[in-house]
Each structure stands twice: as structure tokens, then as C-alpha cells.
C-alpha positions as CSV (number, residue, x, y, z in Angstrom):
1,X,-0.1,-0.1,0.2
2,X,2.0,3.2,-1.0
3,X,0.6,6.7,0.7
4,X,-1.7,7.6,-2.5
5,X,-3.9,4.5,-1.4
6,X,-3.7,5.3,1.8
7,X,-4.6,9.1,1.5
8,X,-8.0,7.4,-0.4
9,X,-8.2,4.9,2.2
10,X,-8.4,8.0,4.8
11,X,-10.9,9.7,3.0
12,X,-13.2,7.5,2.2
13,X,-13.8,6.2,6.0
14,X,-13.8,9.6,7.1
15,X,-16.8,9.9,4.6
16,X,-18.6,7.2,6.0
17,X,-17.6,7.5,9.7
18,X,-19.4,10.9,10.0
19,X,-22.6,9.6,8.9
20,X,-21.9,6.6,11.6
21,X,-21.0,8.9,13.8
22,X,-24.5,10.9,13.1
23,X,-26.0,7.3,13.6
24,X,-24.5,6.2,16.7
25,X,-24.9,9.9,18.2
26,X,-28.9,9.7,17.6
27,X,-29.0,6.1,18.7
28,X,-27.2,7.2,22.2
29,X,-29.8,9.5,22.3
30,X,-33.1,7.8,21.4
31,X,-31.4,5.0,24.7
32,X,-30.7,7.6,27.4
33,X,-34.2,9.1,26.7
34,X,-36.2,6.1,26.4
35,X,-34.3,3.0,27.0
36,X,-34.8,1.6,23.3
37,X,-32.5,0.5,21.7
38,X,-34.0,2.2,17.9
39,X,-32.7,-0.3,15.1
40,X,-35.2,1.7,13.0
41,X,-32.8,4.2,13.0
42,X,-31.4,3.0,9.7
43,X,-35.1,3.1,8.2
44,X,-35.5,6.8,8.5
45,X,-32.1,6.9,6.1
46,X,-33.4,4.5,3.4
47,X,-36.5,6.3,3.6
48,X,-34.9,10.3,3.5
49,X,-32.5,9.0,0.6
50,X,-35.6,7.3,-1.3
51,X,-38.6,9.9,-0.5
52,X,-36.1,12.3,-2.4
53,X,-35.2,10.1,-5.2
54,X,-39.2,9.7,-5.8
55,X,-39.8,13.0,-5.6
56,X,-37.1,14.2,-8.2
57,X,-38.7,11.6,-10.5
58,X,-41.7,13.4,-10.4
59,X,-43.6,10.4,-8.0
60,X,-45.5,10.8,-5.1
61,X,-43.8,9.2,-2.2
62,X,-45.2,6.6,-0.3
63,X,-44.4,8.5,2.8
64,X,-46.7,10.9,2.4
65,X,-49.7,7.9,3.0
66,X,-47.5,6.4,5.6
67,X,-47.5,9.7,7.9
68,X,-51.5,9.8,7.6
69,X,-52.0,6.5,8.2
70,X,-50.1,7.0,10.9
71,X,-51.2,10.0,11.9
72,X,-54.8,8.9,11.8
73,X,-53.8,5.9,14.1
74,X,-52.2,8.1,16.5
75,X,-54.7,10.3,16.5
76,X,-57.6,7.9,17.2
77,X,-55.5,6.1,20.7
78,X,-55.3,9.9,21.5
79,X,-58.8,11.4,21.5
80,X,-59.7,7.3,23.3
81,X,-57.5,8.2,25.8
82,X,-58.7,11.5,26.3
83,X,-62.6,10.7,25.8
84,X,-64.5,12.7,28.2
85,X,-61.6,14.6,30.4
86,X,-61.1,17.0,27.5
87,X,-62.6,19.7,26.8
88,X,-63.5,20.2,22.4
89,X,-61.5,22.8,21.2
90,X,-58.1,19.6,22.5
91,X,-60.2,17.4,20.4
92,X,-60.2,19.5,17.7
93,X,-56.2,20.4,18.1
94,X,-55.8,17.1,18.1
95,X,-57.2,16.1,14.5
96,X,-56.0,19.6,12.9
97,X,-52.1,18.3,14.4
98,X,-52.4,14.8,13.8
99,X,-54.4,14.5,10.6
100,X,-54.8,18.0,9.2
101,X,-51.0,18.5,8.8
102,X,-50.3,14.9,6.8
103,X,-53.3,15.7,4.8
104,X,-51.7,19.3,3.7
105,X,-48.4,17.6,3.1
106,X,-50.0,14.9,1.2
107,X,-51.2,17.4,-1.3
108,X,-48.3,19.0,-1.4
109,X,-46.7,16.0,-2.3
110,X,-49.2,15.8,-5.2
111,X,-49.0,18.6,-6.1
112,X,-45.4,19.1,-6.1
113,X,-43.6,16.7,-8.5
114,X,-45.1,17.9,-11.3
115,X,-44.1,21.5,-10.8
116,X,-40.5,21.1,-10.8
117,X,-40.1,23.9,-7.8
118,X,-36.4,22.6,-7.8
119,X,-33.9,20.5,-5.6
120,X,-34.2,22.7,-2.3
121,X,-38.0,22.6,-2.7
122,X,-37.8,18.4,-2.7
123,X,-35.1,18.3,0.0
124,X,-38.0,20.6,2.7
125,X,-40.7,18.2,2.1
126,X,-38.9,15.0,2.0
127,X,-37.9,16.5,5.4
128,X,-41.3,17.5,6.6
129,X,-42.2,13.9,5.5
130,X,-39.9,11.4,7.0
131,X,-39.2,13.6,10.2
132,X,-43.0,13.9,11.8
133,X,-43.2,9.6,11.6
134,X,-40.8,9.5,14.9
135,X,-42.3,11.0,17.0
136,X,-45.6,9.9,16.0
137,X,-43.9,6.3,15.9
138,X,-43.2,7.1,19.7
139,X,-46.3,7.7,20.2
140,X,-48.5,4.3,18.8
141,X,-45.3,2.4,19.4
142,X,-43.3,3.2,22.7
143,X,-45.7,5.8,24.4
144,X,-47.6,3.0,25.8
145,X,-44.7,0.9,27.2
146,X,-42.7,3.3,28.5
147,X,-42.2,1.5,32.3
148,X,-41.6,-1.8,30.1
149,X,-38.2,-3.6,30.3
150,X,-35.7,-2.6,27.7
151,X,-35.9,-6.6,26.5
152,X,-39.2,-5.6,25.2
153,X,-38.7,-2.2,24.0
154,X,-36.0,-4.1,22.2
155,X,-38.3,-6.8,20.5
156,X,-40.8,-3.8,19.1
157,X,-38.2,-1.5,18.2
158,X,-36.7,-5.0,15.8
159,X,-40.5,-5.6,14.5
160,X,-40.6,-1.7,13.6
161,X,-37.8,-2.2,11.9
162,X,-38.8,-5.2,9.4
163,X,-42.2,-3.5,9.3
164,X,-41.0,-0.2,7.8
165,X,-38.3,-2.5,5.7
166,X,-41.0,-4.2,4.8
167,X,-43.3,-1.2,3.9
168,X,-39.9,0.1,2.4
169,X,-40.2,-2.3,-0.5
170,X,-43.8,-1.6,-1.0
171,X,-43.0,1.8,-1.5
172,X,-40.4,2.2,-3.7
173,X,-39.8,-0.8,-4.8
174,X,-36.8,-3.3,-5.5
175,X,-34.6,-1.2,-7.5
176,X,-32.1,1.5,-6.4
177,X,-32.0,5.1,-6.4
178,X,-29.4,7.7,-6.5
179,X,-30.4,11.8,-6.3
180,X,-29.1,14.4,-7.8
181,X,-25.7,15.8,-5.8
182,X,-25.6,19.2,-3.8
183,X,-22.7,20.1,-6.1
184,X,-20.7,19.0,-8.8
185,X,-17.5,20.6,-7.9
186,X,-14.5,18.8,-6.7
187,X,-11.2,19.9,-5.8
188,X,-7.3,18.2,-5.8
189,X,-5.6,17.8,-2.8
190,X,-2.4,16.4,-4.4
191,X,-3.7,12.9,-5.9
192,X,-7.0,13.0,-4.2
193,X,-10.2,14.4,-5.8
194,X,-12.3,15.7,-3.2
195,X,-16.2,16.0,-4.2
196,X,-18.0,18.6,-2.5
197,X,-21.1,16.4,-1.8
198,X,-18.0,14.8,0.6
199,X,-17.6,17.9,2.0
200,X,-21.2,18.4,2.8
201,X,-20.9,14.9,4.4
202,X,-18.2,15.8,6.8
203,X,-19.1,19.7,7.5
204,X,-22.8,19.2,7.8
205,X,-21.7,16.0,10.7
206,X,-18.9,18.5,12.7
207,X,-21.5,21.4,12.2
208,X,-24.6,18.6,13.4
209,X,-22.7,17.4,16.4
210,X,-21.6,20.3,18.0
211,X,-25.5,22.1,17.4
212,X,-26.4,19.0,19.4
213,X,-24.0,20.0,22.3
214,X,-25.3,23.6,22.3
215,X,-28.8,21.8,22.2
216,X,-28.6,20.2,25.4
217,X,-25.9,22.7,27.0
218,X,-28.0,26.1,26.5
219,X,-31.2,25.4,25.9
220,X,-34.3,24.6,28.3
221,X,-35.7,21.8,26.2
222,X,-31.9,20.0,25.6
223,X,-31.6,20.3,29.8
224,X,-35.0,18.8,29.9
225,X,-33.8,15.7,27.9
226,X,-30.3,15.5,29.6
227,X,-32.7,15.1,33.3
228,X,-34.7,12.6,31.3
229,X,-31.5,10.6,30.3
230,X,-30.7,10.8,34.0
231,X,-33.1,9.9,36.6
232,X,-36.8,9.4,34.0
233,X,-39.1,9.4,37.3
234,X,-36.8,11.7,38.9
235,X,-37.8,14.5,36.1
236,X,-41.2,13.4,36.3
237,X,-41.2,14.2,39.9
238,X,-40.2,18.1,39.1
239,X,-42.7,18.7,36.1
240,X,-40.9,17.7,33.0
241,X,-43.3,15.4,31.0
242,X,-40.8,12.5,29.2
243,X,-43.4,11.8,27.1
244,X,-42.6,15.2,25.4
245,X,-38.7,14.3,26.1
246,X,-39.4,10.5,23.9
247,X,-41.2,12.4,21.0
248,X,-38.3,15.0,21.1
249,X,-35.4,12.9,21.0
250,X,-37.7,10.3,18.3
251,X,-38.0,13.5,15.9
252,X,-34.1,14.7,16.7
253,X,-33.1,10.4,15.2
254,X,-36.0,10.6,12.7
255,X,-34.4,14.3,11.4
256,X,-30.7,12.8,11.8
257,X,-31.4,9.9,9.9
258,X,-33.3,11.8,7.2
259,X,-30.3,14.5,6.7
260,X,-27.5,11.1,6.5
261,X,-29.7,9.7,3.6
262,X,-30.0,13.0,1.8
263,X,-26.5,13.0,2.5
264,X,-25.5,9.7,1.3
265,X,-27.8,9.1,-1.5
266,X,-26.2,11.2,-4.0
267,X,-22.7,9.1,-3.4
268,X,-23.9,5.3,-3.2
269,X,-27.2,3.2,-4.1
270,X,-29.9,3.4,-1.7
271,X,-32.2,0.6,-1.5
272,X,-35.8,-0.1,0.7
273,X,-32.9,-2.2,3.0
274,X,-29.9,-0.2,3.1
275,X,-30.4,1.8,5.8
276,X,-30.3,-1.5,8.4
277,X,-26.5,-1.8,7.9
278,X,-25.9,1.4,7.6
279,X,-27.8,1.6,10.8
280,X,-25.7,-1.6,12.1
281,X,-22.7,0.1,12.1
282,X,-23.7,3.2,13.9
283,X,-24.7,1.5,16.5
284,X,-21.5,-0.6,17.1
285,X,-19.9,2.5,17.6
286,X,-22.9,3.6,20.4
287,X,-22.3,0.4,21.5
288,X,-18.5,1.1,22.3
289,X,-19.8,3.9,23.9
290,X,-21.6,2.3,26.3
291,X,-24.7,4.1,24.4
292,X,-24.3,6.6,27.3
293,X,-21.3,8.8,25.8
294,X,-21.6,11.1,22.7
295,X,-18.2,12.1,22.1
296,X,-16.9,8.2,22.9
297,X,-19.6,7.3,20.4
298,X,-19.0,9.9,17.3
299,X,-15.3,8.5,18.0
300,X,-15.5,5.1,17.5
301,X,-17.9,5.6,14.7
302,X,-15.3,7.4,12.7
303,X,-12.7,4.6,13.9
304,X,-15.9,1.9,12.2
305,X,-15.7,4.0,9.3
306,X,-11.7,4.1,8.6
307,X,-11.6,-0.1,9.7
308,X,-14.5,-0.8,6.9
309,X,-12.2,1.5,4.4
310,X,-9.2,-0.9,5.2
311,X,-10.8,-3.7,5.2
312,X,-12.2,-3.5,2.0
313,X,-9.2,-3.2,0.7
314,X,-7.4,-5.7,2.3
315,X,-10.2,-8.0,2.8
316,X,-13.1,-7.4,0.9
317,X,-14.8,-11.1,1.3
318,X,-14.5,-10.3,5.4
319,X,-15.2,-6.5,5.4
320,X,-18.9,-7.4,7.4
321,X,-16.8,-9.9,9.7
322,X,-14.2,-7.5,10.4
323,X,-16.7,-4.9,11.3
324,X,-19.0,-6.4,13.8
325,X,-16.0,-8.8,15.1
326,X,-14.9,-5.0,17.0
327,X,-17.9,-4.9,19.9
328,X,-16.3,-8.6,20.7
329,X,-13.6,-7.4,23.0
330,X,-15.6,-4.1,24.0
331,X,-18.3,-6.1,24.9
332,X,-15.8,-8.4,27.1
333,X,-14.2,-5.8,28.7
334,X,-16.9,-4.0,30.1
335,X,-18.9,-7.8,31.2
336,X,-15.8,-8.2,33.3
337,X,-15.1,-4.5,34.6
338,X,-18.8,-3.7,35.2
339,X,-20.9,-5.8,37.6
340,X,-23.6,-7.7,37.1
341,X,-27.3,-5.8,37.2
342,X,-30.3,-8.3,37.3
343,X,-32.9,-5.3,37.1
344,X,-31.8,-2.1,35.8
345,X,-34.3,0.8,35.8
């Protein structure tokens, strides 16, 4: 391996690692706040990229219909829970938010593809369609099980991931898609040819990680999330609604997943099940970080990206095996250095 190949591998590893870092941080966020190992995180990557591809192709994405159906289910559950105890204006607001807004987004999705308003309009609509799926998913599947064990929540998360992957096949088909690049400009640094899209990926990852730090340290909602992560029962006792914390965490995770999908769709082909493997590699970083440490998770995910790049060059047939083997010594070390707890709150 000469220095030129080394530089190319490092470049690929950093770009891939930036995406894995975003997904790993999102997994840590959701787990610390809700105790859910959010396996469907990768599905939002696929939904983001494929929704954008459908809009660019002039089609109405299936995520618009999915959001409407989920909104109807969430509204029905909420109205049933509040029936006879909440005033009519509250009921009307629930219907407007859970059903009215998805209906509006569906109308825009039916109208926009034929009018060609450009890439940024498609990006905004993709965010509007994919991000709300996160909070609504929490309300439907996880909020009723908020006090269940981590194992039960994990099983539910696996089932939801399989469902979302299957729906992705129904909505988008088995074919792979790519989207238009944000910028076709490229830069030459010695033997390297660095595309603007790669710079977008790394820069957006760095900005988002920095933005999350500011959000948790400087905003009231961020501090509420931190309190819910440290002690859910204590957060409830001081008046922090943990249901709001859960919806916010799932909304942020959906945003990060959708953004990741938009960033990688121009440089790699996205299939309905692409997000599963991408999400698992983010999960490796989260596991190395103990599902609690954001900085360790980000650094570990970057290492995973570099390891993947070098494994692809040296032993491509065993690339995935090498990557997933990394967590074995980490888990062994944690099992030997930490006391066993039978039932953890």
C-alpha cells in the first residue's frame, strides 16, 4: 500500500465514519432518554434518500401516505385516551395536528412533483414527510410501553424495523436509486480528488454534532432531555413530561436519519433495506460508547468508518466480519469490569 492509496482510504473512511457518527449519536440520544435501542434508525436513512429520489423522479413518495395513516392511528389513540376528560378545543387540536397536517403534506406531495420547483423544495418536503414519522412512531408503539423492560422495548424496535423495511419495499420497490448531488464541484489536493458532496457530508456531521452540544448545554428543552436521560422518575417529579422528551428524542433521531439519507444518496445507491446495515454500523459506535457517551460514540464511529475502508482494500470478502468483530472485545471488557445487574431501571 503506497501513500496515495492510504490517502484515498482515509478519505473514504472519514466520510463513511461521519455518517456512522451521526447515526450512533442518534441511537445514544434515543436510548438514554427512552431506554429504546432504536434499531429502526437506519430505516429513516433509507426513507430519506428514497423519498428524495421519488420526488426528483416526479412521483409521490409512499412516506406521504404512511404519515397520514400513522397520524390517523395516533389521533384515534389520543382521542380514546382523552374521551370525556378533555374539552372539545383540545380534541379539535389533536385532529388538526395529527390528521390535518399530514393531509396538507400529502396534498403538497401530490402537487409538487409535477411542477419542478427544484432540489431545495424537494429537500424541504422530504424533511417534512420523514421527520414527523419519528414522534408519531413513539406515540403509537413506545409511549404505551414506557415502563416496560429494555428487552421488551428492544423486541418492539426489531419488529418495527422489519415493518418499516417491508413498507419501504412496497413504497419504493426493489430497485436502487441515487439523487442529484448538492454540488458537482470537486477539489484536487495532491493525488486526491475531493468532491463537494464529501465535504457536505463531513461538514454537516461536524455542524450537527456541535449543534447538539449547544442544544443540550444551552437550551431548556435540551436540559430537560438530559434530565430525563439521567433519571426518568426524578424528571417526572420535577414536572418534566417524559412523553414530550420521548417524542423530541425520536424527532431528533428521525431528523438525523433523514439528513444522513439525503447526504449519502448522491454518492451511493440507496435500496429499501440499505438503512439496516448502515444503522448497525452506527450501533457499533454507540455500543463502544456504552450507549451513554456522545463523544466516545462519535470517535468510535469514525474508527469504524476507517476500519471499513481499510478492510475493503485488504480483505473485502471479510469486511463486514471484521467490522462487527470489533464489538466482541469491547463487550467482554465491559462484562468483566462492571458488576452484573439483574434489573436496571
